[in-house]
N, C-alpha and C positions, 0 to 999 in steps of 0.2 A: 339737603337730601331727603326730605320728607316728600309726601306725594305734592303737597302745595309748592315745592321748591323746583329747581331748575333740573330739567332731564338728564339723565346720566351721562348721555353724548356731550353734553354741553360742559358738564363738570371734567369730563377728561380732557376736552378742549383746553379749559382753563389751566388744569393742571399740568399740562404737557410743556408749560411755558416756565415751570419752576426749575430751579437749579437744585443740584443732588442735596445739599444740607435741607434745603425746604421739602423737599420729597421725603427725607427721613423724618422731619417733624410731622407733616400731616398725617404719614402713617401711623403715628403714635396719639392720634386724635380719639379714634374710636374704631370699632370693628369695621363700619360701612366704610369709613374711610381708607382703612387699611385695604380692603379689597378693592377700592376704586384705585389705589397707588398700584397695586398688583395688575391691574387690567391695562396699565400704560405698557405692559411688556414689548408689543409689537411697536409701539411710537417711541415714547419717550426715552425709556430705557434703553432700546434699540440705538436711538441716536446718540445718547451718552457714551454708550459702549464703542460705538464706531467712529465717535468725535474725539476721542481721547487720542492724544498722540503718542502716548506710553505703550498702547496696545493695538493690535490687530484684530481682523476678523477672528472669532474664536476656533473657525475650522481652518484657518490659513496654514499651511500652503497647500495642502491636500484636497479640500472641499470648500473653497471659498463661496460656493454657491449655496451650500446647505446650512440653512439656519440652526442654531442650538434650540435646545427645547425650552430653554427660558434666559430671555436675555439679561434681565434682572440678576439673576442667580449667577450668570457669566460674568456680569460686570462686578458682582461682589468677589467672586474667585480671583479676578484679576486684580482687583484692590488688594485684597488681602495678602496674595502672593507678592506684590509689589511692596509690601511692608515687611516682608520675611527679614531684610537685613537689619532692620532696627532692633529685633527680638534677642539680641545677644547679652542684656544684661542679666544679673543674677535674679532669679525669681524669689520672693519673699514667700516662704512656706510656712512660717509660723502661724500666720493669721489670713483667713481670707480676706479680712477688711483692710488689710495693709495697703491695698492698691490704692483706696481713697487718699492716704496721706502721703503717696509717692509723688514727688516732683517730677513735672514734665520737663523734657529735655527742651532748654532753650537753643532753639535752631536759628541759625542767622542765615541769610540769603545773601551769596556773594556773587556778583555780577563778573563776567570777563569778556571784554570786547572793546572796541573803538567808543571811546568816550565814558567808559564805565570806570568803578574804581580799580580794575585790576587788567592790566594789559595782556599778560600771559597766564598761561593756566597753572605753570610752576608757581608763580607768586601767589595765586589764590590758593593752591593746595597748601603752601607753606604757613599762610595767614589762617589756614581753616582750623575752627575748633571741631572737637568730636560731634559728628551727626548734622555739621552744616550743609547746606543745599548750594553747589556751585552751579549756576546757568551760564552758558555759553551762548553768546550771541552768533547768529549765523557769519561763517567764516572757516578759514583754515587755520590749525593751530599747530604748530611744528615745534618740538623740542628736539635739542641736538645731544642730548643724555638722557638716561632712564630718569623717570619721575617716580619718586619713592614715595608711596602712600603709607604714612606713619599713624594717622588718624582717620577714624571711620568718616568718610564722606560720602555725598551723593553729588554725581556728577551728570547734569541733564542738558541736552542740547534744545536749543528753542527754535521754534518754527518746524517745518516739515523734515522728515527723515531725509539726509542728504543736504541740507543746509548748514551742517555743523561737521567738519572734517578735522580728525586727530592725526597728525603725523607723529605718533608719540608712542614710547614703549613704556609700559607701567610696570612697576614692581611693588608688590602689596606686602606690607609688613604690619598692617593692622588688623583686628580681628574681623571687620566686615566693611564692605564698599558695595556701593550700587553705581551702575553707569547705564544711563538711559537716552535713546533717541539720538545717537551720534554713528558717524562712520570712521572705523577704524582703517588706516592705512599703514604699512610698515615705515618705520624712521630709516634714516640712511645708513645707520650703522648696525642694524640688526632686523631680522624677520620676526623676532618675537613682539607680538602686540601687548600682550598681557600674561604676568606670572605671579603666582601665589604659591608659597609653601606652607603656609598654616592658617590663613584665614578664609573667609566666606566671602565670593563674589557674586553679584547678582547682575546679569546683563538683561536688559528689554528693551525689543526693538531697536538693535542696532545692526550694522553692516560690518563685516570683517572682510578685508579684500587683500589677498596676496600675502598673509601672514599666520602666524602661529598664535594659539593660546597654550600654556601650559599650567596644568594644575597639579600640583603635588601635594600627597598626602603629610598631615593631617587636614591641610586645605581642601575646600569642597566648593562647589557652584550651584547656582541655577541659572540656565540660560533658555529666554523664551522670546519668541517673535524676533528672531535673528537670522539673517542672510549671511553664509559663509560662501564668498565666491574667491575659488582658487586658494581657500584658507582651510585650516585644520585645527583641531583641538585634540592635544594629548593629556591623559590622565594617567597618572604615576599612583600606584596603590591606593587610590581613593576609595574612602569608606562607603560614601554615597555623594551621588550629584545627579542633578536632573536637567536633560535639554528637551525642551517642549516647543512644538510648532515652530520648527526651525528648517531653513533651507540651505543644503549644501550642493554646491554646483560647481563644475570645471576643476575638480581636483586632480592636481598632477601626481600624487602618491596616494593617499587615503585621508579621507575626512576626520575620522574619529578614531584614534587609537586608545586602546585600554590596556595598560601594561601593569602587571603584578597583582598578587592576591591583595583584597580590600585589607585595610589596615583594620585592626581591632580597637584603634584610638579614635574615638569619634569626637570631632569637636562640637561647639555649642548648636551649630545649625542643623546637624544631622536628624536630630528628633523632630525639628519643623518639616524638613525635607521628607521624613517618613510620615509625617501626618499628612503632608500635602501629596504625596505620592499615593498613599491609601485613599485619601478623597477622591482622587481624579482617575483612580485604575480603571482602564477599559477593558481589563480581561477577565474580571470574576464577576461581572454583573449577570444576575440570574433574571432573566425575562420570560414572556410568553413565546411560544415558538412561532407565532406569526410574526411577533416583532423581531425576532433573531433573524428570521429569513429575509425581511425588508431591510434589517441593518446591514446583511452581508451583501445585499444586490446594491445597495447605496455606496457602500464603503468598496467595494471592489471594482463598481464600475461594469463596463462591458468587456467582455472577454472576446479574444478572438477566435476562440473556438465555436462558441455560440451555444445553443441550447443542446444539450444531450439528455434526450428523453428516454423512458423506459422501452425496452424491447419485449416483445411477447413470445414465447415458446407455447406452439399449438399442439396439442394431442387430443385427438378426437374432435370434440366439439367445444371442448373448454381452454380457455387462455389462461396463462399465469402470467404475471407481471414478475420477471425475475429479479428486477431492481426496484428497490422501495421507491414509493412515492416520495419520500421525504428527499431522496437524493436527486429525484427530478426537481424539486422545487427548489434546492440548494444549486441548481446550474445557473447558468448566466443568460444573457440577451438573446432572444430568438432571432434576432435580424442579423445573423451573422453566417459565415461559409459554409458550416455544417448543419444548418437547420433542416436541410432534406433529408439527414439521417433520421430525425425523428418523425418524418411524416407518416405516422403509423407503420412501422416496420413489419407489422402483421402480413400486410398484403404481399412484401417481398418474399418473407419466411414462409408462406403457404406453398411458394414456387420452389424454394430453395430447399427446403424440409418438408416433403410431403407428409400431410397429416395422416394418423393412423387411427383406425376405428378402435374401439375397446377391447374387441376381440381379435384383432389383426394379427397378434402374436402367432397365432397357429392356423387361422382358418384360411387364409389366403395360400396356405401349402398344400392342400389335399382337394382332390376332386371327390364328386359326391360318391362315386363307387368305393373310393379309397376310404371315406368316412363310415360307409357302410361294413367294410372289412373290419375297421377297428371298432366298430359298435359291437362285433361278434368276439373279438378278442381285445378286450379292454384289459391292459396290463396294468399291474401295480407297480409301474417302473418309477413314481415320483416319492417311493417309499424309502430311498436311499438317503445315505447321510447328508449329502447336499440338497436334500429336497425343499429345505426352507429357502435356499437360494433360488432353486428353481421356481417354487411358488411365486416369489416376488419376480422373478423374471417373467413368468407368462402373466402375470397382472401388471407387469410393468407399465404397458400404454393405460389401461385403466387408472392405475393409480399415480400415474407421473405426474399429473396436475398437483394432487395433494403434496406429493414428496416435494415438488419444487416450492410450493408454499411453506411447507415446513424448512426447507433449506432458506428460503428467504427471510423467514422467521429467525432461524439460529444465526445466519449470518448477517443479519442487518446490521448497516453501518451504525456505529455508536457516535453521540454526540460527545465534545469535550467534557462537558459536566459530567456525563456517564463515565466517561474516562478517569476523569480525575476524583471523582467518588469511589472508584474503585483501584485505583493507584495512588498510594500515599506519597510515594517519592515523587511521582509528577504534580501532584498537589502541593507539596512543599516547594518544589522548584516555580510552580506558577505564583505562588503567594510570596516568594522570596523578594527582598530589597535589599541588595547589596551591589557596590560597584557603581556602573554607569547605568542609568534609565534614559532611555530615550524613546520618546512618545510623540506621536502625530507629527514626525519629520518627514521631509523629503529628501531624498539623494539622488541627483541625476547627473547626467552628462559629465562622468568622471572617470578615475581609474577605479579606486576601490571607496566601498562604503564605511565599513568598521572593520577593524584588525584588533583581534583580542588574543593577546599572547602572555606567557609566562605566569600562568594562574589567574590571570584577570577574569573579571566577571562582568556581563552586561545583558541588561534586559531591554529589549525592543518591542514595542507596543504600537501597532496601528499605524505605522510608517511604510512609506514608499520608495521602493529602490528601483529605478529605472535608468536604462542604457549607461550602465557601467560596466566596467570589465568584470568585477565581482561586486557581490553585495556584501556578504559577510564572510570573513575569514577567521577562523578560530582554532589555535594551536596550543601545544606545550601544557596540557592539563588544564586549560581554561574552561570557561563555562558560559553558554550565550542561552539566554531565554527569548524565545521569540512567539509573540502571539498577535495575530490577526494583522500581518503585515503583507504588504504585495510585492512581490519581487518578480522582476519581469525585463526580458531584453538585455539581459547580460550578455556581454561577450564571451564570458567562461562560464563557469558554475556560478549557480546562483549563492549557494550557500555551501561553505568549504570547511570541513572538520578533518583535523589529523592530529597525531602525536598525542593521543589519549584525551583528546578535548571531548566535552559531553555537554549536557543542557537539555533543554527542553524546545522542540519546534513544534507548534501547535496552532491548528487554525489559520494557516497561512495561504495565500494563494501565490504559487510559485508557477509561472508559465513562461513560455516563449524565450526560454535563454539558449544561447548557442551550445552550451555544454549541458552537463547534468543540471537538474534542478537542486538537488542535494548530492555533495560528494562527500564519501566517508572513508577515510583511509588512515593506516597506521595505528591501530587501536583506539581511535575514536569511538565513542560509546554514547551517542545522544538517544533521547527519546522523541520520536518523529510521530506525532498524533494528529490525526483529523486534519489534515492539510489538502488542498487541491493543487496536483501537481500535474500539469497538462502541457501541452503544444509546444514541448521541448525539441530542439532541432537535434538532440542527441536523446540520451535516457531520462527518466524520470529520476530516479535514484541510483547511484553508484556506490557500492561497498566493495573496497579494494583493499590489498596490503594489510591484512589482519583487521581491517576494520569491523566494528560490531554494530550495534544499535537495536533498539527496538521501533518497528515500523508497524503501526498499528491504526486501524480507521482510518486510511487515507483514501481519497479518490485520485486515481492515477490513470491518466487517459490522453490520448490523442498525441503521444510522443512517438518522434521517427525511429527511434530504437526503444530497446527493451523498456518497459515499465520500471522494472527493477533489474539491475545488472549487478550480479555478484562474480567476483573472481579474485584470484590471488590471495587464497585464505580468507577471503571476507565471509563473515561467519554471523549475519545479521538474524534476528527473529522477525518474521514477516506474519501478520495476523490479523484478520478482520479487514482487510484492505478491499477495495472493489478496483479491480485493474482491467480497463476496457479499452476498445477503438484504439489501440496501440498500433503503429505501422510496421511494427516488427513483433518480437515477442512479449508475451506479457511479463514473464520473468524468465531471464537468461541466468544461468549458472556456468560459470566458464572457467578454465585455467586454475583447476583446485578450489574454485569456489566451494562454500558449503551454504549452511543456512537454515532455520527450521521454518518451513513456509506452511502453514496451517490456517485453515477456515477463512480463505479468501474466495471471492468471487473473481473468477479470470475469464472475461468473455470478449467476444468480437473483436480479437486482436488479429492481425493480418497474417503473423506466423505462429508458431506453436503458443499454446498457453503457457506452457513451460518448456523451456529449451535448455537442455543439461548436455555439456561436451566437455571433451579435452580435461577429463579429471574431476570434474565438477561432481560433488558429493552432498546433495542437500538431502532433508527430509520434507517430502512433499506429501501432506497429510490432511485430510478432510476438507479439500477444496472443492469448489464447483468451478469446473473447466467447460466452458460451454460456447456453442455458437461462433468459434473462430472460423476465420476463412481458410485455414490450413489445418493442421494437426492439433490434437488436443496437447499431447504431451511429447516432446520430441528429446529422445535419449541418443545422441550423436556418438561419434568417435571418442571411445576412452570414458564416456559418461558412467555416472555411478549412481547411488542414491536409492532412498526408502520411498516409493510411490504408494501411498496406502490411504485407504479410506477414502477417495476422491471420487466425486460424480463428473464423468467425463462424457459429455452429452452434446449430440446436436452440431458437433464440427465438420465443416465441408472436407477435411481430409480424413485421417485415420484417428481413431480415439488415442492409441499409444503407438507412436513410430520409434522402432530401436535400430540401432546398428549393431551387427553381430559382435563388434569390437568392444561394445559396451558391457556394463556389469550391473544392471538395476535390479532392484527387488521389487517388483509389482504385485502387490498383494491388495485383496479386499477392496477391490474399486468397483464402482458400477460404471460399466463402459457401454454406452448405447446409443442408436440412433444416429452414429457418424455416418458421413456419406459413403466411406469407402471401408477400410477394413477396421475391426475393433482394435486389435493389436496387430502390428506388422513388424517384422524382424528381417532387416535387410543387410547385404554384405558388402554393397559398394562404396566407395569412399564418398565423402561430401563433395558437392560440387557447388556452383555458385548459385543453383536453382534449390538448394536445400537449405540455405543459411541466409539471413538478411544480408543485404549488401551493405558494407562498411559497418558492420556490427561491430564497434568499439575497435575498429582498425586503426583510426587516427588519434584515438584517446591517449592521455599522456600516461602510460602505466609503466614506463621503462624501470623507473625507480622501485615500484612495487615488484616488478618481475625478478630485478637484482636482490631484492632483500626481503622475500617473502619469509625468511625466518626470523625477522626482527622481533615477533612476538613469540613468546615461548610456550604458550598455551594453544599449540595448534591443534592437539587432540582433545576435544573437550567431553565432558562425561555424555552427552548425548550420543555423540559418535561411538564412546566405549561401549555404550548399552546395547547397541544393536548388534544382532548375530551377523558375523561375517559370511559371505557367500563366496564360492569360487567360479561358480557358473551363472549366467543370467537366469533369473527365475521369475516366472509368471504363475502365481498362486491365488488361489482363492477368489477370484475375481468373477462377478458376474458380467459376461460378454454377450450381448443380447441387442437384436433390431438393427445390426449395423447394415450399410448398404452392399457390403461384399462379404468376402470370408470373415468370420469371428475372428481366427486367428491364422495370420498368414507367414509362412517361414520361408525365406531364402537367406540361409545363413552359413557361414564357414567356420562358426564357432559352436560349442556345445550349448543347449539351451534346455532347461526344465520348465515343462507345463503341467502344473500340478493343481488339482482338485479346484478347478474352474468350472463355473457352470457357463456354457456356451450354447445360446439358445436363438432360436429364431432370426438367424442373420439369413441376408439374401442370397448367399452363396454358400459354400461348404462351412462347416463348423472350424475345420482345422485343416489347412492346406500347407502341406510342406513341399516345395518345389526345388528347394536345394538345401542338402544339409550334410556337408562332407563329414562334420562330426557328429556323433550323437544326439539327437534329440528326444528326450524323455517325455512322453504324454502319458501321465498316470493320475487315475483317480479323478478324471474329470466326468462330468455329465454333459454330454454332447446330444442335443435333441433338436427335432423340429425346425433343422435349417432348409433352405430352399432347395440346396443341393445336397451333395452327400455328408456324412458326417465328418470323416476323415480323407483326405486325399494325399497320397505319398508319390511322389513323381519318382522316375528312375534316378539311381546313382544316388538315393538319400537313405540316410541310416536312422532309423527310429526305433523306439521302444514304446511299445502302447500295452500299458499295464493297468488293470484295475478300473478301466473307464466304464462308464454306462453311456451307450451309443444307442438312442432310441429314437424312433418317429421320424427319421430324416427323409426328406422327399426323393432321394435317390439311394445310392449304396451306402450301407453302414461304413465299411471301410474299402476305398480303392488302393491299391498298392503296387507301383512299379519298382519300389525300392527293396531295401533288405532291412532286416531287423527281427523283432520280435513281437508277436501279439500273444499276450497272456493274460488270462484270468479277467477278461472283459465281458460284459452282457452286451451283445449287438442283438437289439431287439425291436422288431416293429417297423424296420425301416422299409421304403417302398419298393425296393430292388433288393439286389443281393445284400445279405448280411455282410459277406467278406469276398471281394473279388481280387485275384492275383493276376495281373498282366505282365506281359513282355518278358524281360528277364528277371522278374522279382524273386528275391529269394529269403524267404519269411520263415520263422519257426512259429507255427501257430498252435497254441496248446492251452488246455484247460479253459476254453471260452464256453460261453453258452451264447448261442446263434439262433435267430430265427426271423425270417421274412415273411411278410404278408403275401408278396405277389411274384416272388422270384426266389433264385436258388438261396439256401443258406451260405454256401461256399461256392465259389466257382473259380477254377484254375484255368487259365487261358493261355495261348500264345506258349513262350517258353519259361512260365512260371515255374520255380522249383522251390524245395524247401521241405518242411517237415509239418504236417498237418495230423496231429495225434491228441487223444484224451479230451475232444471236445465234445458238448453236448449240444446236438443240433436238431432243431424243432422245424415241422412244415406247418407253413400257413394254409389258407384256403386253395392256394395255386395247386394245381396238378403237376406241377414240375418237380423234380427229383429233388430232394433235399442237398445232395452233393453233385456238384458238375465237374469231375475231373476230365478236362479235355485237354490238359497239357501235354504236349509232345516229348517232353524230357523225361529220362528215366531217372533225373535225380530228386523227383517230386516224390516224398514219401507220405502216403496216407495210412494211417493205423490207429487202431483203439479207439474210434471215435462212436459215440452213442448217437444213433439217429431215430428221432421219435417224432410221430405224428398225432397232433392235440385232437381229441375227439369230443372231450367233456370238458364243460366249464371249470369242472375241478381242476384239470390239469393246467388250465391257462392261469388260475388263480394261485397255483403251486409251483409255477414256472420259476419265478423270482423268489422262492421262500427260503429256501436252503441251499446256499447262503442267502441273505436277503439282496436286494437289488443293489447294484453297486453304482457308484463307488462307497466303499466303507472307510468312512472318516468320521470321528467323533471326538469331541472336545472334552478334555480332562483337566481336573482342576490344579494337579500339578505339575503339568507341562512336560510329558514326554514328548518325543520325538518322532517325527515319521521319517523313516529311512528309504531312500530310492536306491538305484543301482549306481548312482552318481553321486549323491552328497546329501548330507543332512539339511532339510530345508526349512523346517520351523520348530518352534519350541512349545506349540500349542495345539498339534493335532496328532492323531495316532492311527496307523493302519490296521484293521482288521481283515486278515486274509482268509477268512472264511475256512470251511471245514472240507477241502478237497480230499485231504488225507483218510477221513474218515468215510467220504462219500456222500453224494447228495442224497435227498429222499427218492428221487428217480432211480438212481444207482439201487438203492434198496428195493425198490419196488421191482426193478428189472431181474 
């Protein structure tokens, strides 16, 4: 090894011919020789590992082309695992040096076969002493009755796997046994291939065909590198067992059954299996991000969905990546069918959603002359109680990029490590070692993968489930922990949980299943964290029949139906997920479904980002719902729910679409840059075009429909804490920069529109086209809209109270309907402040009205009603302040104050006493705001001004 000696490459060639014992001795010579032995990893150690008949490729059967990090370490692990069955003797703990005095077990080698000492397996077993090795020569060995194993033995087949075939049924009564390199087929009298009720059995590199293995507690087992062809294994109350690197194919029922709660009575092998399970765990390795990304791509292979890239929202000249770069890196192979989606979506978005300059909120609404008029009469109209919301809305385009960056940061997808650090329950589940541990196995081309019931427990890591009827079925208070598995192309749901089942489903790739990726029913309550659930032929996750669960930090995309579908009293907690590119709704809540849906990014879905119908009553809070190809939020027939604090942005339909028969509470949302209306209320029934085709129509929900009261806790504390409402309520929202009217009403039911900022929309601020029952529009700021502030069509009933209607490009209010206009500030609009047309019958009283270029109030056609006690100002126009040209005698005009503004002082004082409307202020102790129809909030209060005492103008006059 010195400089004058042989080169290192020649030493490696020489040492590559050594056998295993000689390699061990050479590694003890010196440090240089030890390093030289280590350098043989890709040559001699690989050859030894693959050449051993007791083992297979370490990544078989899922990734036989992927080499391990170290062949030497792999060989070492295989060797130590193969000796587990011999470790059942009592350890001498009195002194650490006693192992030097312990006698080694004298093991005989018994050969069975033609010309050998024993002709039959039964005879060899009867003659064997403890820990003897029985070698079976190639051939077929059949026994016509059970072979009972009374002493520990090792049975090994000679030659290649398949050369030795056993038509034998074993019944183990001894503490430990090992079988290796044999093929099991059922005997004529029983389908049971092997059974143990107390001892430990170790299978290495065996094939099982058309039979069953039965492991009863306190018995346990370790099964490695085995193939189960139309065979199954059944565990009864087993404390701990391990299945590693096995292949299950063609099962007619279920491949692995785990029954019963893990027993508290551990036999001698459990501590060795626990140590082995922890040393080989694939779930809790902490690696650098780059390695994690590579590992995921290698483990999951190519996705049928392909690369899902980030998309960009364009505001002005800035671009904001809505979805994080980490999510883009975690996506799959770029060479698949949806790759065109990621080809710089910015180009398409520029056409679909026109860019807005930073000052576009108002500048494009006025001509140069109008801007001059406003320069003379600059009004203090933003000093009202919603001024902070209005300021945000006016600066919306300028600040949108920063807002989206902040949302992206706040709603960033968490990694599994981050989730486990924050959730001790999930961490405990991920680290648990009880029941059946199934690792790096392949389940394919059969009916069921794993069935867990009657409080059983199983842990599945790094396995593949494909082309099955279902992958995992967990029922009856059982528990399943699933980490880093790949579940795809199942004929039904991938994972099915019911009857109070629970557990942890984390970091799995669940895709291309014919039904739901995860199906949660009847009180099941799992944790579903950090999975990719995509490309399903139905929904991604279904929660029905009082199902619960925590669904957090998942990527759910590309499913043909809703990403998450909640119905029949399903009540999950859904937070921190990215739900995108679905072919139907992002989240659908139907048939009395509920749920806490918070802080998700829901984008680019074909139908509504959130779709609530038929008694659905969720809490939809603090979500980003953007860039959908239809509406942002849909509240269909009989839908309910609290819709609060969401950013609803850039959808091709409406921001919020509601049916008049629904009863939602829409509050404190940012609704902007949607292609049609900000909020729309319709009264027509649902038709096929309003809802995704076959949304749940063929799903097997009949038993949940019949038994929706199965769980008694149907009213949870979150629902009880919400303030009940009897009329649909839209309050405290910022509705701006939408492509049509900010709020569009065509309703047959009562509606309350309270304390919203409705700003810079491309049509009217509020358009009421049909309202057979009273629509209450109170305490809103309606400003800078491209058309009028409020439009009321004929035969509509409205109450306009306490609103600030400012600087709209047409009339402040145009009404052809009936109702009340009371205590509003209608200031600075470019045409009439208030215009009553046709057969309008309105009571107009105690308003402040002013127009730059037209009449303050104009009564046209057959308009009738009462116009009294209004304060009307004239702008620069020489037109009259009041235009009473109605032909009816039923129009009463009395006690109005008409003023012409001449001095700047008059302009500044116009909205001083009382100050600019609306008058809403937050108070600490939660007084309520009372309108004519209902109590709407527990955090806002109305200041009705000082009309009884008279304004400052009344005092001057």
